[in-house]
C-alpha positions as semicolon CSV with decimal commas, in nm:
position;residue;x (nm);y (nm);z (nm)
1;M;-0,105;1,101;0,681
2;R;-0,369;0,863;0,543
3;Y;-0,144;0,791;0,245
4;L;0,152;0,715;0,471
5;L;-0,039;0,457;0,676
6;I;-0,177;0,287;0,367
7;L;0,159;0,292;0,196
8;T;0,349;0,174;0,500
9;F;0,123;-0,129;0,514
10;F;0,176;-0,217;0,153
11;S;0,547;-0,138;0,161
12;M;0,577;-0,438;0,387
13;L;0,328;-0,649;0,192
14;L;0,608;-0,831;0,018
15;S;0,856;-0,855;0,305
16;G;0,808;-1,222;0,394
17;E;0,781;-1,562;0,242
18;S;0,435;-1,673;0,343
19;A;0,214;-1,728;0,644
20;R;-0,104;-1,927;0,691
21;G;-0,151;-1,987;0,318
22;I;-0,089;-1,626;0,219
23;V;0,171;-1,597;-0,060
24;L;0,415;-1,305;-0,067
25;P;0,606;-1,282;-0,399
26;A;0,947;-1,116;-0,450
27;G;0,790;-0,844;-0,665
28;M;0,456;-0,748;-0,805
29;E;0,250;-0,492;-0,986
30;A;-0,125;-0,445;-0,977
31;V;-0,409;-0,208;-1,044
32;F;-0,558;-0,078;-0,721
33;L;-0,898;0,055;-0,626
34;Q;-0,910;0,232;-0,292
35;K;-1,226;0,336;-0,114
36;V;-1,212;0,557;0,195
37;T;-1,538;0,606;0,388
38;N;-1,552;0,860;0,670
39;A;-1,776;0,850;0,978
40;R;-2,043;1,053;0,795
41;K;-2,047;0,791;0,517
42;K;-1,880;1,022;0,263
43;V;-1,683;0,807;0,018
44;I;-1,371;0,897;-0,174
45;R;-1,251;0,656;-0,441
46;Y;-0,898;0,640;-0,573
47;S;-0,750;0,424;-0,845
48;G;-0,417;0,368;-1,008
49;K;-0,129;0,125;-1,027
50;V;0,112;-0,008;-0,764
51;W;0,456;-0,171;-0,784
52;M;0,627;-0,336;-0,487
53;D;0,937;-0,537;-0,420
54;S;1,032;-0,785;-0,150
55;G;1,223;-0,516;0,035
56;A;1,064;-0,194;0,139
57;R;1,040;-0,023;-0,200
58;F;0,705;0,067;-0,347
59;K;0,545;0,305;-0,593
60;W;0,178;0,399;-0,596
61;S;0,069;0,588;-0,903
62;Y;-0,270;0,747;-0,830
63;L;-0,456;0,830;-1,151
64;K;-0,805;0,921;-1,024
65;P;-0,949;1,144;-0,885
66;T;-0,617;1,331;-0,891
67;R;-0,274;1,249;-1,031
68;K;-0,026;1,169;-0,758
69;E;0,273;0,941;-0,714
70;V;0,398;0,803;-0,385
71;C;0,730;0,621;-0,363
72;S;0,941;0,481;-0,082
73;D;1,274;0,317;-0,029
74;G;1,162;0,199;0,317
75;K;1,311;0,495;0,500
76;R;1,161;0,792;0,321
77;V;0,836;0,853;0,138
78;V;0,817;1,090;-0,158
79;V;0,475;1,228;-0,255
80;V;0,451;1,399;-0,594
81;D;0,122;1,586;-0,631
82;H;0,096;1,685;-0,996
83;D;-0,219;1,894;-0,946
84;L;-0,047;2,107;-0,681
85;E;0,291;2,092;-0,858
86;Q;0,442;1,996;-0,525
87;V;0,682;1,731;-0,394
88;S;0,687;1,635;-0,026
89;F;0,945;1,421;0,152
90;Y;0,864;1,233;0,474
91;R;1,060;1,003;0,701
92;M;0,893;0,678;0,795
93;D;0,888;0,698;1,174
94;K;0,672;0,399;1,253
95;G;0,738;0,084;1,063
96;F;0,490;-0,188;0,989
97;D;0,572;-0,556;1,015
98;L;0,347;-0,757;0,784
99;G;0,512;-1,075;0,905
100;A;0,381;-0,998;1,254
101;V;0,035;-0,932;1,111
102;L;0,039;-1,259;0,921
103;K;0,150;-1,449;1,231
104;R;-0,160;-1,313;1,400
105;A;-0,383;-1,375;1,099
106;R;-0,654;-1,628;1,165
107;P;-0,887;-1,777;0,909
108;Y;-1,227;-1,614;0,931
109;K;-1,442;-1,746;0,645
110;G;-1,334;-1,898;0,318
111;N;-1,058;-1,681;0,179
112;L;-1,083;-1,414;0,454
113;Y;-0,836;-1,368;0,739
114;T;-0,837;-1,126;1,031
115;A;-0,543;-1,001;1,232
116;R;-0,501;-0,761;1,522
117;Y;-0,179;-0,559;1,514
118;Q;-0,071;-0,234;1,682
119;G;-0,424;-0,175;1,810
120;R;-0,583;-0,211;1,468
121;T;-0,783;-0,497;1,313
122;Y;-0,706;-0,589;0,954
123;T;-0,922;-0,801;0,729
124;L;-0,728;-0,968;0,450
125;E;-0,874;-1,143;0,150
126;V;-0,667;-1,375;-0,066
127;D;-0,733;-1,494;-0,418
128;G;-0,716;-1,852;-0,542
129;R;-0,336;-1,830;-0,567
130;G;-0,303;-1,717;-0,205
131;L;-0,211;-1,358;-0,298
132;I;-0,354;-1,076;-0,088
133;D;-0,600;-0,903;-0,318
134;Q;-0,792;-0,696;-0,066
135;I;-0,735;-0,539;0,273
136;A;-0,971;-0,342;0,493
137;Y;-0,908;-0,155;0,816
138;R;-1,003;0,156;1,010
139;D;-0,736;0,429;1,000
140;D;-0,627;0,680;1,266
141;M;-0,896;0,925;1,153
142;D;-1,170;0,661;1,194
143;N;-1,211;0,620;0,818
144;V;-1,285;0,274;0,683
145;V;-1,020;0,200;0,420
146;N;-1,068;-0,074;0,164
147;I;-0,801;-0,146;-0,095
148;R;-0,858;-0,400;-0,371
149;L;-0,579;-0,519;-0,598
150;E;-0,667;-0,636;-0,948
151;K;-0,471;-0,763;-1,245
152;I;-0,199;-0,878;-1,006
153;K;0,127;-0,980;-1,174
154;T;0,395;-1,144;-0,962
155;F;0,765;-1,169;-1,036
156;S;1,052;-1,379;-0,909
157;R;1,263;-1,060;-0,907
158;P;1,185;-0,709;-0,783
159;P;1,079;-0,439;-1,032
160;A;1,365;-0,237;-1,184
161;A;1,484;0,055;-0,968
162;K;1,392;0,302;-1,243
163;K;1,028;0,189;-1,233
164;M;1,016;0,251;-0,856
165;R;1,122;0,618;-0,872
166;C;0,893;0,922;-0,853
167;P;1,039;1,171;-1,100
168;Y;0,911;1,529;-1,093
169;P;0,980;1,853;-1,282
170;K;1,237;2,086;-1,124
171;T;0,971;2,359;-1,127
172;Y;0,763;2,185;-0,857
173;D;0,771;2,324;-0,501
174;V;0,967;2,098;-0,267
175;I;0,869;2,042;0,098
176;G;1,117;1,861;0,321
177;G;1,393;1,670;0,159
């Protein structure tokens, strides 16, 4: 469920033009570093690469600590866990409207913004170009989630459909679908 919340947020990251100095390109790719800290201060770090388009499509390719791919067309999420040799399909029941978050975003300090949306507070950091390069929030399990985007490349067009797919071997177990 943690992946779905994180991914739902970023699936909508590119859904608008701009708000309050925050730039939202038509497409992008980046390296991500994700840190999840639970209430007992245990930290799990993830890293990989992400692709997003201006619609609802995204692909997160987790490389560490385990290999996993998570893709969405905005209606369904596909999770391919290569370590478990398993593919899971989920429907996105609760959407996320980044435009609404950005409308609520208020400058905090320097390049930091805060926004309250759906009972949750988000802290957004933008780089010198106005691109969101970091987001922090507390998830439904009371974990502090921090996602940093690095080596951000923006595009005037969305990534190719082929790049946004999560292929998997036919031998993997399939859940849902």
